[in-house]
ZALOTOR-990693 format. One record per residue (C-alpha): x, y, z. Coordinates in steps of 0.05 Angstrom, whole numbers. Each point is the difference from the previous one (the first is absolute). Layout:
! residues N
[pt [X, Y, Z]];
...
***
This chain:
! residues 643
[pt [-2461, -330, 370]];
[pt [-8, -66, 39]];
[pt [-66, -17, 33]];
[pt [4, 17, 75]];
[pt [5, -58, 47]];
[pt [-54, -12, 51]];
[pt [28, 6, 70]];
[pt [-26, 22, 68]];
[pt [12, 71, 21]];
[pt [65, 3, 39]];
[pt [29, -59, -39]];
[pt [20, 39, -62]];
[pt [73, -1, -21]];
[pt [28, 70, -8]];
[pt [64, 28, -31]];
[pt [-2, 54, 53]];
[pt [40, -37, 54]];
[pt [27, 28, 64]];
[pt [71, -15, -24]];
[pt [-10, 42, -62]];
[pt [-33, 56, 39]];
[pt [57, 9, 49]];
[pt [56, -14, -49]];
[pt [-25, 49, -52]];
[pt [-30, 55, 43]];
[pt [27, 61, 35]];
[pt [-30, 60, 36]];
[pt [4, 68, -33]];
[pt [-5, 68, 32]];
[pt [25, 70, 14]];
[pt [15, 27, -70]];
[pt [45, 61, -5]];
[pt [32, 44, -54]];
[pt [69, 32, 5]];
[pt [7, 39, -64]];
[pt [-17, -48, -56]];
[pt [21, -61, 41]];
[pt [-56, -43, 29]];
[pt [6, -38, 65]];
[pt [-46, -48, 38]];
[pt [1, -50, 56]];
[pt [-4, -75, -11]];
[pt [-20, -46, 58]];
[pt [30, -67, -16]];
[pt [-28, -62, 34]];
[pt [58, -41, -28]];
[pt [48, 44, 41]];
[pt [-40, -9, 64]];
[pt [-42, 60, -15]];
[pt [58, 49, -9]];
[pt [-20, 68, -30]];
[pt [49, 21, -55]];
[pt [4, 68, -32]];
[pt [3, -8, -76]];
[pt [17, 51, -55]];
[pt [-19, 0, -73]];
[pt [60, 21, -42]];
[pt [-1, 42, -63]];
[pt [5, -62, -44]];
[pt [-61, -31, 34]];
[pt [40, -50, 41]];
[pt [-7, -1, 76]];
[pt [50, 1, 56]];
[pt [-7, -19, 73]];
[pt [23, 62, 38]];
[pt [1, -26, 72]];
[pt [46, -60, 7]];
[pt [-12, -66, 36]];
[pt [0, 8, 75]];
[pt [-44, 62, -2]];
[pt [-76, 1, 4]];
[pt [-33, 66, -19]];
[pt [-55, 2, 51]];
[pt [-25, 44, 56]];
[pt [-35, -23, 64]];
[pt [-30, 67, 21]];
[pt [-72, -15, 22]];
[pt [22, -73, -12]];
[pt [-30, 3, -70]];
[pt [55, 45, -27]];
[pt [2, 27, -70]];
[pt [37, 63, -24]];
[pt [66, -36, 9]];
[pt [43, 35, -52]];
[pt [14, 65, -36]];
[pt [40, 12, -64]];
[pt [39, 66, -2]];
[pt [6, 38, -66]];
[pt [72, -25, -9]];
[pt [-22, -73, 8]];
[pt [22, -8, 72]];
[pt [-47, -47, 37]];
[pt [-21, 9, 73]];
[pt [-36, -59, 30]];
[pt [-23, -33, 64]];
[pt [30, -68, 10]];
[pt [-43, -52, 35]];
[pt [54, -39, 35]];
[pt [30, 55, 43]];
[pt [-53, 55, -11]];
[pt [55, 49, -21]];
[pt [-4, 49, -58]];
[pt [52, -13, -54]];
[pt [28, 43, -55]];
[pt [21, -33, -65]];
[pt [34, 43, -53]];
[pt [-4, -24, -72]];
[pt [46, -59, -11]];
[pt [18, -4, 74]];
[pt [-18, -45, 58]];
[pt [-49, 24, 53]];
[pt [29, 36, 60]];
[pt [-37, 13, 66]];
[pt [-23, 72, 8]];
[pt [-36, -2, 67]];
[pt [32, -23, 66]];
[pt [-20, -65, 33]];
[pt [-60, 15, 45]];
[pt [-71, -22, 11]];
[pt [-30, 45, -53]];
[pt [-37, -21, -63]];
[pt [-6, 45, -61]];
[pt [-49, 8, -59]];
[pt [-30, 49, -50]];
[pt [62, 40, -21]];
[pt [4, 69, -32]];
[pt [66, 31, -23]];
[pt [16, 70, 26]];
[pt [59, 21, -44]];
[pt [4, 70, 28]];
[pt [17, -28, 69]];
[pt [35, -64, -25]];
[pt [-46, -47, 37]];
[pt [-57, -49, -4]];
[pt [-66, 14, 33]];
[pt [-40, -61, 20]];
[pt [-45, -34, 51]];
[pt [35, -31, 59]];
[pt [-25, -50, 50]];
[pt [42, -5, 63]];
[pt [-3, -67, 37]];
[pt [53, 16, 52]];
[pt [-47, 7, 60]];
[pt [-10, -71, 26]];
[pt [-71, -16, 21]];
[pt [-29, 62, -32]];
[pt [-32, 16, -67]];
[pt [51, 21, -52]];
[pt [5, 75, -13]];
[pt [-16, 26, -69]];
[pt [26, 66, -28]];
[pt [26, 34, -62]];
[pt [76, 3, -2]];
[pt [56, 26, -44]];
[pt [60, -45, -15]];
[pt [63, 39, -17]];
[pt [32, -29, -63]];
[pt [71, 17, 22]];
[pt [-3, -30, 70]];
[pt [-64, -40, 9]];
[pt [-19, 44, 59]];
[pt [-74, -2, 18]];
[pt [-38, 64, 13]];
[pt [-73, -2, 23]];
[pt [-40, 50, -41]];
[pt [-70, -10, 27]];
[pt [-28, -43, 56]];
[pt [-60, -5, 46]];
[pt [-50, -38, -43]];
[pt [-7, -74, 5]];
[pt [12, -11, -75]];
[pt [30, 35, -60]];
[pt [4, -14, -74]];
[pt [11, 31, -69]];
[pt [53, 54, 13]];
[pt [1, 36, -68]];
[pt [45, 59, -18]];
[pt [-23, 54, -48]];
[pt [42, 1, -63]];
[pt [35, 64, 23]];
[pt [19, -35, 65]];
[pt [-30, 55, 43]];
[pt [-63, -34, 28]];
[pt [-13, -69, 30]];
[pt [-68, -33, 0]];
[pt [-17, -62, 41]];
[pt [-57, -40, 30]];
[pt [-12, -18, 73]];
[pt [-52, -35, 42]];
[pt [-10, -23, 71]];
[pt [-29, -58, 39]];
[pt [-54, -25, -3]];
[pt [-7, 19, -73]];
[pt [26, -38, -59]];
[pt [24, 44, -58]];
[pt [-61, -17, -42]];
[pt [-46, 23, 57]];
[pt [31, 67, 19]];
[pt [66, 30, -20]];
[pt [29, 70, -10]];
[pt [41, 34, -54]];
[pt [51, 52, 23]];
[pt [51, 46, -32]];
[pt [58, 39, 29]];
[pt [55, 43, -31]];
[pt [71, -25, 7]];
[pt [46, 49, 34]];
[pt [72, 13, -24]];
[pt [27, -45, 55]];
[pt [-46, -57, -21]];
[pt [-49, 6, 57]];
[pt [-75, 5, -14]];
[pt [-36, 66, 11]];
[pt [-70, 1, 30]];
[pt [-45, -52, -30]];
[pt [-66, 15, -34]];
[pt [-59, -48, -4]];
[pt [-24, -7, -72]];
[pt [-54, -53, 4]];
[pt [-25, -60, 38]];
[pt [-22, -16, 70]];
[pt [-72, 0, 26]];
[pt [-15, -64, -36]];
[pt [37, 15, -65]];
[pt [54, -46, -27]];
[pt [55, 31, -44]];
[pt [49, -39, -44]];
[pt [49, 13, -56]];
[pt [29, 71, 9]];
[pt [36, 20, -64]];
[pt [32, 66, -22]];
[pt [-11, 24, -71]];
[pt [59, 28, -41]];
[pt [-26, 70, 15]];
[pt [-5, -11, 76]];
[pt [-74, -16, 9]];
[pt [-15, -54, 51]];
[pt [-48, -55, -22]];
[pt [-29, -54, 43]];
[pt [-58, -49, 6]];
[pt [-52, 7, 56]];
[pt [-65, -34, 14]];
[pt [-42, 58, 28]];
[pt [-51, -13, -56]];
[pt [-7, -74, 18]];
[pt [52, -21, -52]];
[pt [75, 13, -5]];
[pt [-1, 57, -50]];
[pt [55, 47, -24]];
[pt [10, 69, 29]];
[pt [52, 55, -7]];
[pt [25, 51, 50]];
[pt [24, 70, -16]];
[pt [23, 42, 59]];
[pt [-64, -5, 41]];
[pt [-53, -30, -45]];
[pt [-17, -73, -12]];
[pt [-38, -14, -65]];
[pt [-31, -64, -27]];
[pt [27, -11, -70]];
[pt [-43, -59, -22]];
[pt [-58, -22, 44]];
[pt [-20, -71, -16]];
[pt [-29, -63, 31]];
[pt [67, -35, -9]];
[pt [60, -13, 44]];
[pt [63, 39, -18]];
[pt [40, -34, 55]];
[pt [19, -62, 39]];
[pt [-5, -15, 74]];
[pt [68, 13, 30]];
[pt [24, -69, 18]];
[pt [69, 9, -30]];
[pt [44, 59, -17]];
[pt [16, 22, -70]];
[pt [-66, -10, -37]];
[pt [-12, 50, -56]];
[pt [-63, 17, -39]];
[pt [21, 68, -28]];
[pt [55, 32, -43]];
[pt [11, 61, -43]];
[pt [16, 9, -73]];
[pt [-2, 76, 9]];
[pt [-36, 50, 43]];
[pt [-67, -10, -35]];
[pt [4, -74, -16]];
[pt [-5, -52, 55]];
[pt [1, -75, -9]];
[pt [-40, -38, 52]];
[pt [-29, -68, 15]];
[pt [-66, -11, 35]];
[pt [-45, -57, 22]];
[pt [-69, -2, -31]];
[pt [-43, -54, 34]];
[pt [57, -48, 11]];
[pt [38, 13, -65]];
[pt [60, 45, -7]];
[pt [4, 48, -59]];
[pt [51, 50, -28]];
[pt [-13, 71, -23]];
[pt [30, 68, -12]];
[pt [-31, 58, 37]];
[pt [1, 74, -15]];
[pt [-10, 34, 68]];
[pt [-18, 67, -31]];
[pt [-56, -27, -43]];
[pt [-18, -56, 49]];
[pt [3, -47, -61]];
[pt [16, -74, 8]];
[pt [22, -37, -63]];
[pt [4, -77, 6]];
[pt [61, -37, -24]];
[pt [-28, -65, -29]];
[pt [48, -55, 21]];
[pt [-17, -74, 14]];
[pt [15, 2, 75]];
[pt [-48, -7, 58]];
[pt [51, 11, 55]];
[pt [50, 57, -3]];
[pt [49, 20, 55]];
[pt [65, 37, 12]];
[pt [-14, 50, -56]];
[pt [61, 41, -20]];
[pt [9, 53, -54]];
[pt [62, 19, -40]];
[pt [-11, 50, -55]];
[pt [-58, -27, -41]];
[pt [13, -72, 21]];
[pt [-34, -33, 59]];
[pt [20, -63, 36]];
[pt [-42, -42, 47]];
[pt [-14, -70, 25]];
[pt [-59, -25, -41]];
[pt [-43, -62, 7]];
[pt [-56, -28, -43]];
[pt [-45, -61, 1]];
[pt [38, -35, -56]];
[pt [73, 22, 6]];
[pt [50, -4, 57]];
[pt [13, 62, 41]];
[pt [56, 41, -32]];
[pt [42, 62, 2]];
[pt [-31, 40, -56]];
[pt [22, 63, -37]];
[pt [-46, 41, -44]];
[pt [18, 59, -43]];
[pt [-57, 50, 3]];
[pt [26, 35, -63]];
[pt [2, -59, -49]];
[pt [-43, -50, 37]];
[pt [52, -54, 4]];
[pt [-2, -48, 59]];
[pt [53, -50, 23]];
[pt [-4, -55, 51]];
[pt [70, 9, 29]];
[pt [-1, -56, 51]];
[pt [-54, -52, 14]];
[pt [-12, -30, 69]];
[pt [-5, -69, -31]];
[pt [34, -34, -59]];
[pt [-51, -56, 2]];
[pt [-37, -1, -67]];
[pt [-70, -28, 11]];
[pt [-48, -17, -56]];
[pt [-62, 44, 8]];
[pt [-41, -64, 0]];
[pt [24, -12, 71]];
[pt [-14, 70, 26]];
[pt [-63, 21, 36]];
[pt [-20, 72, -13]];
[pt [-30, 37, 60]];
[pt [-71, 24, -1]];
[pt [-21, 60, 42]];
[pt [-60, -19, 42]];
[pt [-44, 42, 47]];
[pt [-39, -43, 47]];
[pt [-53, 12, 54]];
[pt [24, -4, 71]];
[pt [-23, 18, 71]];
[pt [-43, 61, 15]];
[pt [-24, 7, -71]];
[pt [69, 21, -25]];
[pt [41, -20, -61]];
[pt [72, -25, 4]];
[pt [51, -13, -54]];
[pt [45, -58, -22]];
[pt [39, -29, -58]];
[pt [-25, -69, -21]];
[pt [44, -50, -38]];
[pt [-34, -61, -31]];
[pt [38, -66, -5]];
[pt [37, 0, -67]];
[pt [43, -53, -33]];
[pt [-5, -14, -75]];
[pt [19, -73, 11]];
[pt [-55, -18, 49]];
[pt [-73, 7, 16]];
[pt [-39, -25, 60]];
[pt [-55, -52, -2]];
[pt [-68, 30, -15]];
[pt [-45, 25, 55]];
[pt [58, 14, 47]];
[pt [23, 66, 28]];
[pt [72, 17, 18]];
[pt [31, 7, 69]];
[pt [8, 74, 18]];
[pt [58, 34, 34]];
[pt [-19, 67, 30]];
[pt [58, 48, 11]];
[pt [-3, 53, 54]];
[pt [55, 51, -11]];
[pt [44, 28, 54]];
[pt [2, 69, 30]];
[pt [-58, 0, 11]];
[pt [6, 69, -31]];
[pt [24, -26, -68]];
[pt [-31, -26, -64]];
[pt [-1, -58, -49]];
[pt [19, 15, -72]];
[pt [-13, -33, -67]];
[pt [72, -5, -22]];
[pt [27, -68, -21]];
[pt [20, -40, 61]];
[pt [29, -68, -15]];
[pt [-16, -24, 70]];
[pt [-74, 11, -15]];
[pt [9, -34, -67]];
[pt [32, -59, 36]];
[pt [-69, -13, 31]];
[pt [-46, 16, -59]];
[pt [41, -42, -49]];
[pt [-9, -60, 46]];
[pt [-76, 7, 2]];
[pt [-13, 48, 58]];
[pt [-43, 62, -5]];
[pt [33, 58, 35]];
[pt [-29, 65, 26]];
[pt [43, 58, 25]];
[pt [-44, 42, 45]];
[pt [2, 75, 8]];
[pt [-42, -2, 63]];
[pt [-26, 62, 34]];
[pt [61, 33, 29]];
[pt [40, -7, -64]];
[pt [29, 61, -35]];
[pt [-15, 19, -72]];
[pt [-74, 15, 10]];
[pt [2, 64, 40]];
[pt [6, 19, 74]];
[pt [-71, -22, 19]];
[pt [14, -70, -27]];
[pt [65, -10, 38]];
[pt [-33, 30, 63]];
[pt [-52, -56, -1]];
[pt [52, -38, 41]];
[pt [5, 53, 55]];
[pt [-21, -36, 64]];
[pt [-19, -60, -42]];
[pt [63, -39, -15]];
[pt [-17, -73, 6]];
[pt [-72, 15, -18]];
[pt [-6, 37, -67]];
[pt [60, -33, -33]];
[pt [-23, -69, 23]];
[pt [-71, 12, -23]];
[pt [24, 21, -69]];
[pt [44, -62, -8]];
[pt [-57, -45, 23]];
[pt [-50, 35, -45]];
[pt [43, -2, -63]];
[pt [6, -76, 10]];
[pt [-75, -7, 8]];
[pt [-11, 44, -61]];
[pt [45, -43, -44]];
[pt [-33, -64, 25]];
[pt [-68, 29, -17]];
[pt [25, 17, -69]];
[pt [23, -71, -11]];
[pt [73, 22, -2]];
[pt [24, -37, 62]];
[pt [-13, -64, 38]];
[pt [-30, 17, 68]];
[pt [33, -61, 31]];
[pt [69, 19, -24]];
[pt [9, 71, 23]];
[pt [68, 22, 27]];
[pt [25, 67, 24]];
[pt [72, 24, 6]];
[pt [35, 65, 18]];
[pt [64, 29, 29]];
[pt [11, 45, 60]];
[pt [-65, 40, 8]];
[pt [-29, -44, -54]];
[pt [21, -60, 42]];
[pt [-42, 29, 57]];
[pt [-60, 8, -46]];
[pt [11, -72, -21]];
[pt [2, -26, 71]];
[pt [-60, 42, 21]];
[pt [-41, -25, -60]];
[pt [17, -72, 17]];
[pt [-15, 10, 74]];
[pt [-63, 42, 0]];
[pt [-34, -26, -63]];
[pt [-12, -69, -28]];
[pt [5, 14, -75]];
[pt [72, -20, -12]];
[pt [24, -72, 3]];
[pt [75, 14, 5]];
[pt [49, 58, 5]];
[pt [72, 23, -1]];
[pt [29, 54, 45]];
[pt [65, 33, -22]];
[pt [31, 35, 61]];
[pt [-71, 16, 21]];
[pt [-26, 29, 65]];
[pt [-39, -44, 47]];
[pt [3, 41, 65]];
[pt [-16, 74, -9]];
[pt [22, 16, 71]];
[pt [70, -27, -15]];
[pt [1, 42, -63]];
[pt [-21, 62, 39]];
[pt [55, -10, 52]];
[pt [56, -34, -40]];
[pt [9, 34, -67]];
[pt [44, 54, -29]];
[pt [-8, 75, 7]];
[pt [-31, 15, -68]];
[pt [-61, -44, 14]];
[pt [1, 6, 76]];
[pt [-65, 41, 0]];
[pt [-30, -24, -65]];
[pt [-52, -42, 36]];
[pt [-27, 61, 38]];
[pt [-37, 18, -64]];
[pt [-12, -70, -27]];
[pt [-27, -29, 66]];
[pt [3, 48, 59]];
[pt [47, 26, 52]];
[pt [39, -52, 39]];
[pt [-7, -18, 57]];
[pt [-62, 43, 9]];
[pt [-38, -42, -51]];
[pt [33, -66, 14]];
[pt [-66, -37, -6]];
[pt [-1, 14, -75]];
[pt [70, -27, -9]];
[pt [-18, -64, 37]];
[pt [-66, -9, -37]];
[pt [34, 6, -68]];
[pt [62, -42, 13]];
[pt [-4, -70, -29]];
[pt [48, -27, 52]];
[pt [-54, 6, 54]];
[pt [-51, -41, -40]];
[pt [32, -64, -24]];
[pt [-65, -36, 14]];
[pt [-32, 40, -56]];
[pt [52, -19, -51]];
[pt [-21, -64, -33]];
[pt [42, -6, -63]];
[pt [74, -14, -17]];
[pt [52, 56, -3]];
[pt [72, 4, -23]];
[pt [46, 54, 30]];
[pt [62, 31, -31]];
[pt [46, 43, 42]];
[pt [67, 36, -5]];
[pt [38, -11, 65]];
[pt [33, 70, -3]];
[pt [-66, 37, -10]];
[pt [-2, 64, 42]];
[pt [-68, 23, -27]];
[pt [-40, -63, 18]];
[pt [43, -41, 48]];
[pt [3, -76, -8]];
[pt [-37, -11, 66]];
[pt [-64, 23, -36]];
[pt [1, -61, -46]];
[pt [28, -47, 52]];
[pt [-56, 14, 51]];
[pt [-53, -14, -53]];
[pt [35, -64, -23]];
[pt [3, -26, 71]];
[pt [-74, 16, 11]];
[pt [-20, -38, -63]];
[pt [44, -59, 18]];
[pt [-33, -4, 68]];
[pt [-69, 3, -32]];
[pt [18, -56, -48]];
[pt [-10, 38, -64]];
[pt [45, -13, -61]];
[pt [54, 53, 3]];
[pt [69, 11, -32]];
[pt [55, 48, 20]];
[pt [56, 21, -47]];
[pt [51, 46, 33]];
[pt [57, 33, -39]];
[pt [65, 17, 33]];
[pt [32, 65, -25]];
[pt [-65, 28, -27]];
[pt [-34, 62, 25]];
[pt [-68, 32, -17]];
[pt [-11, -30, -70]];
[pt [43, -53, -32]];
[pt [58, 20, -44]];
[pt [41, -63, -9]];
[pt [-14, -42, -62]];
[pt [-2, -67, 35]];
[pt [-49, 25, 52]];
[pt [-46, 33, -51]];
[pt [-2, -66, -38]];
[pt [-12, -42, 63]];
[pt [-56, 44, 24]];
[pt [-37, -1, -67]];
[pt [6, -76, -9]];
[pt [-15, -15, 73]];
[pt [-65, 40, -2]];
[pt [-22, -36, -64]];
[pt [19, -68, 30]];
[pt [-39, 17, 63]];
[pt [-64, 15, -39]];
[pt [8, -63, -41]];
[pt [-2, -40, 64]];
[pt [-60, 38, 27]];
[pt [-41, 4, -64]];
[pt [19, -69, -25]];
[pt [32, 10, -68]];
[pt [65, -27, -26]];
[pt [50, 53, -24]];
[pt [32, -12, -68]];
[pt [67, 20, 29]];
[pt [42, -41, 48]];
[pt [-1, 47, 60]];
[pt [40, -7, 64]];
[pt [-48, -19, 55]];
[pt [-10, 46, 58]];
[pt [-14, -28, 69]];
[pt [-73, 9, 19]];
[pt [-15, -12, 73]];
[pt [-64, -34, 22]];
[pt [-10, -33, -68]];
***
């Protein structure tokens, strides 16, 4: 092995280029079985972010099911998910992003529209064979100037006729039919709650004519969040609820709710998107589940009668979209050293297969930085969590007695979490000589209800303090250069970024990806799903307007004293472009170095390959100009005002 070259941090040449990342990477999600056939969604940046339903054939080859011109994506709650269903005969039903219609696609045939043209959006499908219909969540946008109306509907498979089954709550999700087709379970919640704060699980018998009988409350409400209702083969209803302080598994029989495995672990996700799955059944007494233990996802089988959990030792730290077929499970798995993949695992013989990887880019391990879980002291004597990535490149080392620049990542949500799975966009930074820390600040999920409730009333305070304190912690440990600290984040993470840059003087530069600068604008100009989110995170608006003003970076440009680059999709309905543009104008007026990179055709999050590449390279170029190092790559310059 050659002796590493001496070069400044940031100036290391890396094989992990933005071109390779976008050309060899796809998004994976929403795994499903139909008999022995396995399906999944691929989000393809090279096709302008189009989501394609893919099938694994009996010979191991794969086939694109949905043809060009169709994009399998839902916009219910804007974040979507739950966009397709596979019937037992292989017929596919899916929501198409372009026209918002539900399509039916029989095997070997082209898609045909099932629903009429209207202002409805659809997601989270269940198949009711007895009544020849789909049951799903609908979001009706037909009333101009008003919030869309959410309900559960039935879509007749012979006519496309829409029948409303249940209405009256602000939100619905997870309509799940018992295997005998006689009972429907679903979740609902109302403003001002988010589903991870307070939601309710209901059941109702289905009458002969398809209408629902009187509904019965099973669990939830009064400060309990319920997720993941699932029917066992024998007709027992299982779900995850956080009444204990963690999302734990429960079962319901007639009138009794029982805990089947109490643990200080999270058997559930915050409901940002439809279609997540953490639970499946081999038989009536053998469940397969995935759970989060202090930031790391694990797999296990569970016997609900004996309350016995048996770990399944697999090399994955993130596990999602768990599905069970016989004794074989399928899921999306990620680890620190391998690309995220569609994985199958036979519980009988122990064989695992990586069916489809999210990246074909083969990277020598000598260029990969492995995450280290750190717990660091923060405000009020508390401990917060993060994943730290040291700079790693087998071809280079920095001059002695120097510390690396540090990029602090504040995740979105803010009710979300950072994981330790391989992310080539993180490795882009570490292989060039940056240290990187992905912060699970107070408010993140994965550490119990009390941890994510740290942010209640404290958004813009606790999250910011944790990002500031992890940077200080790493500087004190000699793992970062205190004069070269940057922070970046998207959406809610972009707000944390801007607040940290405005109200603290620790960071020397930052990058906001479709971030929030004016909380009042967010409170009055956002979509229904998050319309009352800030009631809990900050306070009621306009009654507590003073808090919104005090925590909005846009009102305090005089306190912001370092350069910032902004990235923004011009079709973003979650965080409108005016949020970024107001901040850019304020910084221009103040005379601070600022850059603005808008993307036409992009929404909340970038899906097109050329835009993902440009954003990554532009951020790196921006820091090179601010921190004074020369990139090894020839990067396209980005215009920096006031420089």
